[in-house]
C-alpha positions in Angstrom: 188.0 10.5 147.8 185.1 12.7 147.1 183.6 12.5 143.7 181.2 14.6 141.7 177.6 14.1 142.5 176.1 11.2 140.5 179.5 9.8 139.6 179.0 6.6 141.7 175.7 5.9 139.8 177.5 6.3 136.5 180.3 4.0 137.5 178.0 1.3 138.7 175.8 1.5 135.6 178.9 1.3 133.4 180.2 -1.8 135.2 176.7 -3.4 135.8 177.2 -6.5 133.7 180.7 -7.1 134.9 179.7 -6.8 138.5 176.7 -9.0 138.2 178.7 -11.6 136.3 181.4 -11.7 139.1 178.7 -12.1 141.7 177.2 -15.0 139.8 180.7 -16.6 139.8 180.7 -16.4 143.6 183.2 -13.6 144.0 182.6 -11.5 147.1 181.5 -7.9 146.7 184.4 -6.8 148.8 186.8 -8.5 146.4 185.1 -6.9 143.4 185.4 -3.5 145.0 189.0 -3.9 145.9 189.9 -5.0 142.3 187.9 -2.2 140.6 189.2 0.4 143.1 192.8 -0.7 142.6 192.4 -0.4 138.8 190.8 3.1 139.2 187.6 1.9 137.6 185.5 3.0 140.7 186.2 6.1 142.8 183.4 5.8 145.3 183.7 4.7 148.9 183.4 1.1 149.9 180.1 1.7 151.7 178.7 3.5 148.6 179.8 0.6 146.4 178.1 -1.9 148.7 174.8 0.2 148.7 174.9 0.6 144.9 175.5 -3.1 144.3 172.7 -4.0 146.7 170.3 -1.8 144.6 171.7 -3.2 141.4 171.1 -6.8 142.5 167.6 -6.1 143.6 166.7 -4.3 140.4 168.3 -7.1 138.4 166.2 -9.7 140.3 163.1 -7.7 139.7 163.7 -7.3 136.0 164.6 -10.9 135.4 161.5 -12.0 137.2 159.2 -9.7 135.2 161.0 -10.4 131.9 160.5 -14.2 132.1 158.3 -15.4 129.3 155.2 -16.5 131.1 151.8 -16.8 129.4 149.2 -14.6 131.0 146.3 -16.8 132.2 143.2 -15.3 133.7 142.0 -17.2 136.7 138.6 -18.8 136.3 136.9 -21.9 137.8 138.4 -24.2 135.1 142.1 -23.5 135.6 142.1 -22.6 139.3 143.8 -25.2 141.5 142.5 -25.9 145.0 144.7 -24.7 147.8 144.8 -26.0 151.4 143.2 -23.6 153.9 146.4 -23.2 156.0 148.9 -23.4 153.1 151.4 -20.6 153.0 153.8 -19.9 150.1 157.2 -21.4 150.8 159.9 -18.7 150.8 163.4 -19.8 150.6 166.0 -17.5 152.0 169.5 -18.4 150.9 172.3 -16.0 151.4 175.0 -16.4 148.8 177.7 -15.4 151.2 177.0 -18.2 153.7 179.0 -21.5 153.7 177.0 -24.7 153.5 177.1 -25.4 157.2 176.2 -21.8 158.0 173.2 -22.0 155.6 172.1 -25.3 157.3 172.2 -23.6 160.7 170.4 -20.6 159.3 167.7 -22.8 157.9 167.4 -24.8 161.1 166.9 -21.6 163.1 164.6 -20.1 160.5 162.3 -23.2 160.4 162.2 -23.7 164.2 158.7 -23.3 165.8 158.3 -20.1 167.7 157.8 -20.1 171.5 155.3 -17.2 171.4 152.2 -19.5 171.5 151.1 -19.0 167.9 151.6 -22.6 167.0 149.9 -24.1 170.1 146.1 -24.1 169.9 
């Protein structure tokens, strides 16, 4: 059902806290959309809802990361910690929609050494 331009953004912003709370509870975005759509609280397409929720989650993650109370410390020789020459920051990539065994398989594949010759020297 076509809506007025900007209506999807207004609906998502109005339901922001409710949507994020349901995602935190582990409810699938598809289920959230179906419930809100059935109640007439959202009028946008499923694809538009998914895109808007993706943007909403990324902006929520950025704002929670920047709003955390961290003391600002200027690096100097006294508070700088040594770092190994080949150390890389560890990035965890967990997908909330994966089951435990799927996540384990994903991690196993993600951490497997590559066959392109970069590791062999």
